[in-house]
C-alpha distance (Angstrom), angle and dihedral (degrees) to the residues before:
residue distance angle dihedral
X1 . . .
X2 3.77 . .
X3 3.60 109.7 .
X4 3.79 119.0 -124.4
X5 3.62 125.9 -147.5
X6 3.79 98.3 -85.5
X7 3.76 118.9 -157.3
X8 3.83 112.4 -109.9
X9 3.81 116.3 -87.0
X10 3.69 118.5 -99.1
X11 3.89 111.8 -89.9
X12 3.72 112.9 -98.7
X13 3.78 133.1 -143.8
X14 3.85 90.6 -102.2
X15 3.89 92.6 139.0
X16 3.84 94.0 51.5
X17 3.78 116.5 91.6
X18 3.71 119.6 -123.8
X19 3.75 120.4 -134.6
X20 3.89 110.3 -116.4
X21 3.74 121.0 -176.0
X22 3.76 141.0 173.5
X23 3.76 119.4 -22.7
X24 3.72 90.8 -4.6
X25 3.76 93.6 69.9
X26 3.84 106.1 110.8
X27 3.87 93.8 -8.3
X28 3.77 116.0 142.8
X29 3.81 94.2 -3.8
X30 3.73 127.8 139.1
X31 3.87 122.8 -137.1
X32 3.79 106.6 -77.2
X33 3.85 96.1 22.5
X34 3.77 94.3 102.4
X35 3.80 93.0 42.1
X36 3.76 88.4 57.6
X37 3.74 91.5 49.8
X38 3.80 94.5 -117.9
X39 3.81 142.2 103.9
X40 3.73 126.3 -148.7
X41 3.70 90.2 -111.0
X42 3.80 91.2 62.8
X43 3.82 89.8 53.1
X44 3.81 91.3 48.9
X45 3.70 94.9 49.8
X46 3.90 89.2 48.4
X47 3.96 86.9 54.4
X48 3.84 91.6 51.8
X49 3.78 92.2 46.1
X50 3.83 92.2 49.7
X51 3.81 91.7 49.9
X52 3.89 89.8 44.3
X53 3.77 87.1 57.2
X54 3.67 90.1 54.9
X55 3.81 94.2 49.6
X56 3.78 89.9 49.2
X57 3.71 87.7 53.4
X58 3.80 91.3 49.5
X59 3.84 88.1 52.1
X60 3.79 91.8 52.7
X61 3.78 91.0 48.5
X62 3.75 91.5 52.7
X63 3.85 89.5 53.2
X64 3.81 94.2 47.6
X65 3.75 112.2 77.8
X66 3.79 99.1 -153.1
X67 3.80 91.8 48.6
X68 3.72 108.2 48.7
X69 3.74 107.1 -40.6
X70 3.88 97.8 85.8
X71 3.89 94.5 42.3
X72 3.84 90.4 48.5
X73 3.84 90.6 52.0
X74 3.86 89.6 51.0
X75 3.80 91.6 48.5
X76 3.84 89.1 52.3
X77 3.72 91.3 50.7
X78 3.81 90.1 51.9
X79 3.74 95.1 47.9
X80 3.75 96.4 45.8
X81 3.73 92.8 52.5
X82 3.83 91.1 45.6
X83 3.75 114.3 125.0
X84 3.79 91.1 -165.8
X85 3.83 140.6 34.9
X86 3.71 135.5 -57.6
X87 3.80 106.5 -115.2
X88 3.84 105.6 -154.3
X89 3.76 119.2 -163.6
X90 3.77 142.2 167.5
X91 3.85 140.5 135.4
X92 3.71 135.9 -127.5
X93 3.83 114.5 0.3
X94 3.79 89.8 -13.8
X95 3.76 88.2 54.7
X96 3.84 91.8 55.8
X97 3.85 86.9 50.9
X98 3.77 91.5 47.7
X99 3.80 93.1 53.8
X100 3.88 91.3 52.4
X101 3.80 91.3 47.7
X102 3.77 92.6 49.9
X103 3.72 90.2 50.2
X104 3.85 90.4 50.8
X105 3.85 90.5 48.0
X106 3.80 92.5 51.0
X107 3.73 94.1 47.4
X108 3.82 93.3 50.8
X109 3.79 99.7 51.9
X110 3.84 103.1 -82.7
X111 3.80 112.5 117.5
X112 3.73 107.6 -129.8
X113 3.76 151.6 148.6
X114 3.72 142.0 -170.0
X115 3.69 126.2 -122.5
X116 3.87 125.2 -171.7
X117 3.76 110.2 -129.3
X118 3.78 93.9 -133.5
X119 3.86 93.1 48.2
X120 3.78 88.3 47.3
X121 3.87 89.5 62.0
X122 3.90 88.4 53.0
X123 3.79 102.4 53.4
X124 3.74 105.7 -61.9
X125 3.92 90.4 104.3
X126 3.73 82.2 80.2
X127 3.75 88.9 74.5
X128 3.89 89.8 63.5
X129 3.74 112.2 89.7
X130 3.83 139.4 -168.1
X131 3.81 105.8 -85.4
X132 3.83 94.5 37.5
X133 3.88 128.7 110.0
X134 3.67 130.2 -144.5
X135 3.82 119.7 -127.9
X136 3.84 106.2 -168.2
X137 3.88 124.4 -171.2
X138 3.80 119.4 -158.4
X139 3.75 122.9 143.6
X140 3.79 95.0 -157.3
X141 3.77 94.5 34.2
X142 3.84 88.3 -137.4
X143 3.73 99.7 92.9
X144 3.90 104.5 144.1
X145 3.83 92.9 -157.3
X146 3.76 90.3 65.4
X147 3.79 93.6 57.9
X148 3.82 95.8 90.3
X149 3.91 92.7 48.1
X150 3.79 89.3 49.2
X151 3.79 92.8 47.5
X152 3.74 90.3 48.9
X153 3.74 92.1 51.4
X154 3.83 89.2 52.3
X155 3.80 94.0 47.3
X156 3.75 94.9 48.8
X157 3.85 96.5 39.1
X158 3.79 94.7 -116.5
X159 3.82 120.0 154.2
X160 3.76 112.2 -104.5
X161 3.82 114.2 -155.6
X162 3.91 107.9 -166.8
X163 3.82 117.1 -158.2
X164 3.90 104.5 -165.7
X165 3.77 140.2 135.6
X166 3.91 92.4 -128.0
X167 3.78 119.4 71.8
X168 3.90 88.8 -169.5
X169 3.88 96.2 50.6
X170 3.69 124.0 118.1
X171 3.69 94.4 -108.8
X172 3.84 95.0 48.2
X173 3.81 91.9 49.7
X174 3.76 90.7 53.5
X175 3.81 96.9 46.9
X176 3.68 129.7 104.2
X177 3.83 86.7 -139.0
X178 3.77 121.3 14.2
X179 3.85 111.1 -153.2
X180 3.79 101.5 -162.9
X181 3.76 112.5 -161.0
X182 3.86 122.6 -156.2
X183 3.78 112.9 -87.4
X184 3.84 103.7 -133.5
X185 3.88 132.1 166.7
X186 3.70 116.0 -82.9
X187 3.75 117.2 -115.3
X188 3.80 91.2 -127.9
X189 3.80 108.5 100.6
X190 3.75 89.5 -127.2
X191 3.66 92.6 50.7
X192 3.87 92.1 -127.0
X193 3.76 112.6 94.3
X194 3.93 111.5 84.3
X195 3.81 102.2 -111.9
X196 3.79 111.5 124.9
X197 3.84 92.0 30.7
X198 3.81 91.6 53.4
X199 3.74 92.3 47.2
X200 3.76 91.3 52.0
X201 3.79 90.8 46.0
X202 3.82 90.0 52.6
X203 3.79 94.3 48.6
X204 3.82 88.4 48.0
X205 3.78 90.6 55.6
X206 3.65 93.6 48.1
X207 3.76 91.2 49.7
X208 3.81 88.7 52.6
X209 3.73 92.9 48.6
X210 3.74 93.2 48.5
X211 3.80 94.2 45.4
X212 3.81 91.1 53.4
X213 3.84 91.1 45.6
X214 3.82 89.8 55.8
X215 3.67 94.7 45.5
X216 3.76 93.5 49.2
X217 3.75 92.6 49.6
X218 3.76 91.5 -120.7
X219 3.87 110.4 -176.3
X220 3.69 136.7 -158.6
X221 3.88 88.8 -106.0
X222 3.82 87.8 55.7
X223 3.77 89.8 48.7
X224 3.78 89.7 51.3
X225 3.81 90.1 54.3
X226 3.80 90.3 63.0
X227 3.93 94.5 40.2
X228 3.74 105.3 51.9
X229 3.85 94.6 146.0
X230 3.72 134.2 72.4
X231 3.80 131.2 8.4
X232 3.84 93.8 -44.6
X233 3.83 91.1 52.3
X234 3.86 89.3 50.6
X235 3.80 92.3 52.3
X236 3.74 91.1 49.5
X237 3.87 96.6 48.4
X238 3.71 113.1 109.0
X239 3.84 127.2 -113.5
X240 3.75 90.9 -112.1
X241 3.74 89.2 65.1
X242 3.80 95.4 53.8
X243 3.77 104.2 33.0
X244 3.79 125.7 108.0
X245 3.75 114.8 -119.5
X246 3.76 143.2 178.4
X247 3.78 118.6 12.2
X248 3.81 90.3 6.3
X249 3.71 91.2 67.5
X250 3.86 114.1 106.2
X251 3.83 102.6 -138.4
X252 3.91 138.0 156.4
X253 3.69 139.1 162.1
X254 3.88 124.0 -100.4
X255 3.92 92.0 -107.0
X256 3.77 93.8 52.7
X257 3.84 112.4 124.5
X258 3.83 114.0 -116.7
X259 3.78 90.2 -120.2
X260 3.84 87.1 67.8
X261 3.72 91.6 43.1
X262 3.77 88.2 59.6
X263 3.74 89.5 53.0
X264 3.83 92.6 50.7
X265 3.80 94.5 46.6
X266 3.82 90.2 50.1
X267 3.83 95.2 47.1
X268 3.89 94.4 47.8
X269 3.84 92.3 39.3
X270 3.81 95.2 -154.4
X271 3.82 97.0 116.5
X272 3.80 95.4 -118.4
X273 3.68 143.1 64.9
X274 3.76 125.5 -150.0
X275 3.82 118.4 -136.7
X276 3.74 114.0 -142.2
X277 3.80 124.4 -158.0
X278 3.67 127.6 -142.1
X279 3.70 93.6 -92.6
X280 3.79 90.6 57.2
X281 3.82 95.5 -108.0
X282 3.76 125.7 128.7
X283 3.76 102.1 -94.9
X284 3.90 97.2 175.3
X285 3.82 149.5 -31.7
X286 3.77 133.8 -115.6
X287 3.83 116.7 -159.1
X288 3.70 129.7 -167.7
X289 3.77 85.1 -104.9
X290 3.79 92.4 57.3
X291 3.74 87.6 48.9
X292 3.84 93.1 55.5
X293 3.82 89.3 49.2
X294 3.72 89.3 53.7
X295 3.80 97.7 52.5
X296 3.73 94.0 101.2
X297 3.86 89.2 62.4
X298 3.91 127.3 84.0
X299 3.70 97.2 -93.7
X300 3.74 89.5 -162.0
X301 3.84 94.5 64.1
X302 3.79 104.4 22.1
X303 3.72 107.9 101.6
X304 3.96 129.2 -143.3
X305 3.81 94.4 -114.7
X306 3.76 92.4 62.6
X307 3.81 93.1 51.3
X308 3.78 102.9 36.3
X309 3.80 127.4 100.2
X310 3.80 103.5 -120.8
X311 3.71 94.5 -157.6
X312 3.77 106.2 51.8
X313 3.86 123.7 175.3
X314 3.89 106.2 -104.5
X315 3.80 136.4 176.9
X316 3.76 137.9 -152.4
X317 3.84 124.4 -115.1
X318 3.89 97.3 -118.2
X319 3.84 95.4 53.6
X320 3.82 110.8 113.3
X321 3.87 115.8 -109.3
X322 3.81 96.4 -114.1
X323 3.92 87.7 58.7
X324 3.77 89.4 54.3
X325 3.82 91.8 52.0
X326 3.82 90.9 49.9
X327 3.78 90.0 48.8
X328 3.80 90.2 54.7
X329 3.87 94.2 48.2
X330 3.67 105.1 39.8
X331 3.85 95.9 67.4
X332 3.86 117.4 95.5
X333 3.77 86.7 -113.4
X334 3.81 106.8 34.8
X335 3.86 117.9 -135.3
X336 3.61 128.5 -136.9
X337 3.93 100.2 -153.3
X338 3.70 136.3 35.1
X339 3.78 125.0 -161.6
X340 3.88 112.9 -133.7
X341 3.70 113.8 -141.2
X342 3.90 133.9 -173.8
X343 3.75 125.9 -131.0
X344 3.78 92.3 -76.3
X345 3.79 88.9 54.4
X346 3.87 90.3 -111.7
X347 3.88 114.3 148.8
X348 3.80 112.2 -107.2
X349 3.70 102.8 162.4
X350 3.85 149.3 -18.7
X351 3.66 129.8 -122.9
X352 3.82 119.2 -157.5
X353 3.87 125.7 -161.8
X354 3.71 89.8 -119.7
X355 3.84 90.1 58.4
X356 3.81 88.6 53.9
X357 3.87 95.0 46.7
X358 3.83 92.5 46.2
X359 3.91 88.5 52.2
X360 3.78 89.2 53.6
X361 3.76 97.4 -107.6
X362 3.76 96.5 122.5
């Protein structure tokens, strides 16, 4: 990325002594740190505060219509109506940020791809189609490598959204919408290394992706579709993918003797038995706790309907697995199994807490 003439970094408290006591005295310091009256932690905190000031300025710009608010709204309108994809581009540090933002857009329901500006000039412009839009990142707005992409957008009448800190830059002036970010001091003491500027770009990209996500009505289930792997994917799998079905279901009728309920509960090893009425709906549930409380009865003559809980906790098959686990644990007495019922309240499966944990949900 071509480095713009950044304003000098905010003066720091290099001349102010820092209190050092006990075991901290001299710990984790480099030669010269103590002589300068500073510790690395002080410098690190200054970096965070400098970048935080940049993020605060960005939030203010979003809330101010003539600064960024109106342009951001126009960009959202373009992207929501877009029949194609968002082609994200940038080079240098802005390129790294652009890659991350493209990945976030794709995973949250906005079709997108990243194109490297240099490769675009050597054939990759063929990946850009009618109906796409260009989202270009350049802090200075004068990155020469973006010239061919900008020209291609103009020639093919594609929207060009320019994300830059200079409203009077070449890129901003050629853009359909110029998204001008606050120009704030870099956290680098020389004011040269992209630090605050890239933090602002990253936050802008996240804001864009989340705004589009909300406007599209993107749900946790949709998110799970794009994240099938790993722990996140497990939490977003649906109950229907993890439940036990068919012969594995512990079921009995309301007139079943408790002696037979014990046999069914033991064979299916889920700690419960669902009681099914004549119409096929789930009429109640007997757990191992209910069974223990009924041990003082004659188990050969006591019927399931006299012991069962007639209002058991159930769940629907399209609920995400993490919600099933939450439902199990939020009760005063947590449960280990949930019967899964269809729209007619007929039992179609059982999900056990061990099934959720083995799948990586817990």
